[in-house]
C-alpha positions, 0 to 999 in steps of 0.5 A: 500500500505504500506504493499507492501513497507514493503514487498519490503524493507524486500526482499531488506534486504534479497537480501542485506544480501545474497550478503553481505554473498557471498562477505564475503565468497569470501574475507574470502577465500582469507584471510584464504587460506594462513593460511591454507597452512602454517598450512598444510605444518607445520603439514606435515613436523612435521609428517615427523619428522622435529621439530616445529620451522624449520618446521614453517620456511620452511612453511613460505618459501613455502608460500612466494614462492607461494605468489611470484609466484602468484604475478608474474602472474598479470593476475591471480591477476587481474582476482580474483580482477575483479571477486570480483568487478563484484560480488559487482557491481552485488549485488548493482545493484540488491539491487537498483532495489528494490528502484525503485519498492518501489518508484513505489509502493509508488507512486501508493498509 
């Protein structure tokens, strides 16, 4: 029966890793998205002939305005945070299901 418990723990670890990876991708997207906007706007303005420093200043202004516009829409920010929390809670529930299976399998031995 120890093989069953080891197999359950292995599957629990794989499930934990999967949900950890998906949560990191979700969070990382929202961390890297502003940097990408800053980079793309700066490069676009440089292609139009604007020097680097004014292009960066303008890109920071565009990014600040976009952040302010998103911040004013509280329901959108709440939806993003709520989705992340639901992803986290779903992952923890799935990982905890394996604990019950391991306890049940260990009790049968």
